[in-house]
N, C-alpha and C positions, 0 to 999 in steps of 0.2 A: 590315405595320404598318397600323393603322386610320387612316382619314383623318378630317378634321374633321367630315364628315357622319355619322360613326359615334360613338356615345356608349355608354359602359358603363352597363348598367342593373342589373347585379348582379355582385359580385365576392366571391370566397372564396379560401382557400388549401388546397391539397391536394397529395399526392404523385401525380405523373402517370406513367402507364404506357401502353405500346402493346403489342399482341399481337405475338409473334414471327412475322414473315412466313414464316419457313422451316418452323417446327413447327406453327404455329397453336394451340399449347397453352400456351406459357410467356409470362409477362409480361416486358417489357423496361423497366426504370425509366428515366425521362427524366433523372434526376439524384439526388443524395444528399439534397437538401433539398426542402421543400415549395415549390410555385410558386403564383403568383397565376393563378387561372382565372376568366375574366370572360365574361358574356353581353354581346354588342354588338348594337345595332340600327342598321341603315342606313336612315335615313328616305327617302333618295332611291330606293333599290332595293327598300325594304320587305322586307328579309331580316334574319334573325337568325343570329348566328354565336357559337360558343364559341371563345374565343381564350386561349391561354396561351403566354407567351414565356419561354424559358430562354436566358440569355446574349444572343446577337445573332440567334437564329433562333426561328422559330415552332415550338413543340412541338405545339400543337393549333391547327388552323384548320378547324373543322367547321361547316358551314352546317346549321342546324336545319331539318328537313323534317317535315311532318305524320306521315310513316310511321315516324319514329324512335321508339325506346323506350329509356328509361333504366331499367336493371334493378339493383336492390339485391341483391348477392350475399352480403353479410354486414352486420353492424351498422355497419361503417365503410367499406365498399367498394361502389362502384357502377360500371357500365360501360354503354357504348352503342356500336353499330356505325355506321360511316359508310361507305356504299357508294361515295361519290364519292372518298373518300381510300383506299378499299380496305383498311381497318384497323378495329380495335376499340380504343377508348380506355377506360382504367380510371383511376379516381380513388380514392385512399386518404385519408380524412379523419381529423382528430384526434378527432372525437367523432361519435356517432350524430346529434346535433342538426344538425351541419354537413351531414352527408349528406342528412338529411331536407329541409333548406332548399334544397340544390342540386336535389334531385329534384322538389320542388314547383315551383321556378322553371323547371326543364326542362319540366314539364307545362304551365305557363303559356305559356312561349315556343312550345312545340309547338302549343298551341291558337291562339295569335296568328298563327303561321305558316300554320296551316290556314285561318283566316279571311282572312288576306291573300291566300292563293292563290285562295280562292273568289271574293273580290271582284275579283281580277285577271282571273279567267276570265270573270266576269259583266260585265266592263267597267265596273264601278261605280267610284265615286270612291275612291281609295286614301286611307284614313285611317291614322293612326299608332297601331296597336295597342299600341305600347310605352308610350303615355301612361297606360294603365290598369295597367301593371305597377308593383308596389312596388319601389323601388330599395333596394339594400343599400349604404350608403355605406362606402367604404374609402379609405384614403390612395391618391391617384393613383399609378399605376405609371408611372415615367418611360419604360418601354419601350412603353407603349400610349398615350402622350399625343399630342395633336394636333400637337405641335412636333417630332415624331420626324423622323429623316432620311428623305428621299424614297426612298432606296435600299431601305428595308425595306417600303415600301408594297406592293411586288409579292408579298411573302410572304402577304398577306391578300387577294389578288384574289378577289372573290366568285365563287362557282360557282352554277350554276342548281340549283334545288331540285326536280329531277324525281324522281319515284318510281321505284325500281328494279323490274325485272321479277320474275316468280315464281321463276325459277331463281336470280336474284341474292339474293332474300329467303331462299330455302332455304340457299344457301351462307352467308349472313350468320348465320342461326340456328345452323347447325352450328359456324361459327367462334365464335359467342357461347357456345355450350355448351362447346366445347373450352376456350375462354378461361376459363370459370368454374372448371373443374377446376384449371387452372394457377394461377388466382388464389387458390383455397383453399390450395393447396400453398404458394404464396408467402406468404399471410397467416399460415399456421401457422409457417413458417420465420421470418417477421418477428417474431411474438410470442415465439417461442423465443429468437431473438437478443436481443430486448428484455429478456426475463426473465434471460437469461445476463448481459447488460450490467448489469442492476440488481444481480444477485448479485455480479458482479465489483466494481462500485462500492461495494457494502456491505462486501465483503471488503477492498477497498482502504482504506476508512475505518477498519475495525477494525484493519487492519495498521498504519495510520498512528498510531492511538491506542495500540496496543500498542507500536509503536516509540518513541513519545514517553514512554510509561510506562517501558519498558526503558531508555531514555536517561537518564531521571531516576534510576532505580534504579542504573544504571551509574555516574553521577556521584556518587551518595551512597556507593556501595561503593568507588569510587576514593578519595573523601575519607576514608572509614573506614579503608581499607587504608593510605593515607598516614599517617593518625594512628597506626594500629597499628604501622606500620614505625618511625615516630619513637619510639614508646613502647618497642618492642623494642630499638632502638639505645640508648635511654637506660638501660633495665634492664640490657642487656648491659654497657654501660660501667660502670654502678654496681656490678653484681655482680662484674665483674673487679677493680674498684678495691677493693671491700670484701674480696674473697677474698685479694687480694694483701696488703692491709694486715693482715688477721687472721693470715694465714699467716706473713708476715714478722715481725710484732710478737710473736705467740704463740710461733712456732718459735724466733725469735731469742732471746727472753727465756728460754724453756725450755732451749735448748741452752747458753746462757751460764751459766744457773744450775746446770745439771747438770754442765757442764764444770768450773765453779768448785768445786762441791761434791765432784766426783770428785778434783780436784787436792788439795783440802783433806784429803780422807780418805786419799789416797795419801801425803801428807806425814805425816799422823798415823801411818799404818801404818809408814812408814819410820822415823819417830821411835821408835815403840814397838819395832820390830825392832832398831833400833840400841841402844835401852836394854836390850832383852832379851838381845842378843848381847854386850854389853860386860861388863867385870869387875864382879862384884857380891860384896858381902860378905854372907854369910849371908842369902841371899834368903829372903824371907818367902813361904811357900807360898800363903798367902791372896792376897797382892798379885800373885804370879805367876799365880794362877788368874784373878784379875780382869783382868789384862792380856791373857791369852789370850782371855778372853771378849770384851773390847773389840775385839781384833783380828778375832775371828770375826764379831762384830756389824758391824764396819766393812766386812769383806769381803762379808757378806750385804747390807749397805746398798748397797755398790758394785754388786753384781749387780742389785739392784732398780733402782738408778738407770740402769744400762745397759739393763735391760728397758724402763724408762719412756722412755728415749731412743729405743729402737727403735719403741715404740708411738707416740711423738710423730711420728717420721719417717714411719711408716705412715699416721698420720692426715693428715699433710701431703700424702702421695701421693694418698690418697683424696679429699682436698679438691680437689687439682688435677684428678683424674679427673672429679669431679662438675662442676667448672667447665667442663672440655672438653665433657662431656655436655650441659651447659646451653647452651653455644655451638652444639653440633650441633643441639639442639632448636630454637633460635632460627633457625638457618639453614634447617632444614626448614620451619618456619612461614613464613619469608619466601618460600621457593620455592613453597609452597602458595598463598600470596596472589598471587604472580605468575601462577601457572597459572589461578587463578580470574579474575583480571583479563583474561588473554588469552582465556579462554572467553567472558566477557561481551562483549569487543570483537568476537569473531567472530560472536556472536549478533546484536549490533547491526548489523554489516555485512550479515549475511544478511537481516535485516528491512528494511534500507535497499534492498538489491537487489530484494527482493520488492515493496516499495512502488514502485520505479522500473519494474519489469517489468510491474506490473499496468496494464490500460488505464484 
């Protein structure tokens, strides 16, 4: 934790990485979110440090020395090697502008550290090079305030800014080169994941919109199905009532009329037969012929009435069969509506599961 003698002169936010100490090729992220990275100046010791705190520990505590170099490896990523910490730090920024600002400030702090070291070696009066640096105002970070707990102060204990030897410089250059390859791979994976996340978010929005549309259509079709079901029930009841009334009235009247007419004709036939079979005096041939013709006509009429009765009964049976067929058609229509409603319900549940399963 920085002390009261240290003040932040520039702050920004970036994703912090450190080179993997085992492979020296891959980057290890310090966290899932961007962190505040600040340049601090210690006026008492006349040193500059880059500090970043994640949670309750220091992620970066790097003293800037004149021989350090900040390298831009992409439009939004930069890195530098710290021989004292024996690691390479990497920063991923939200834009190229933020990366440029941090790199420019790194160069200024590096030059200020060089001047401070020269004056210290010459024994001259130590001035505050930080006074000439433009500050970038950001909201104060509670983790780097002067009122922080004393227990964290040891995390930022200053280290001497001695230059590393040639072998160390070669090793750091190799580490930096290997880290660049891993950073490019990480950056490619990061942008691929970001693109995939955008596609998934777009697909989720489309699925939600489609689900809402299907939900509205389902409600409309449910209402229409209910209305059709009620209409079918009404038509079925009305058809049954009308068919029953027509059959009962028509058939009842026809049968009664036919039976009455048959009985009347039977009585007339019996009367004529009785008259024809009884004692007669000098029967008239013409009258007898007429009587026979009437009997034959009545018998023919009786046959016709019986045929009409059979036709009427057949028509009644056909009307009943048509009514049963109409009922069967209504039942099939109701079953078809139920199947459509079930399919729409399954589709809505599938879209809901898709929307819930999408990230």
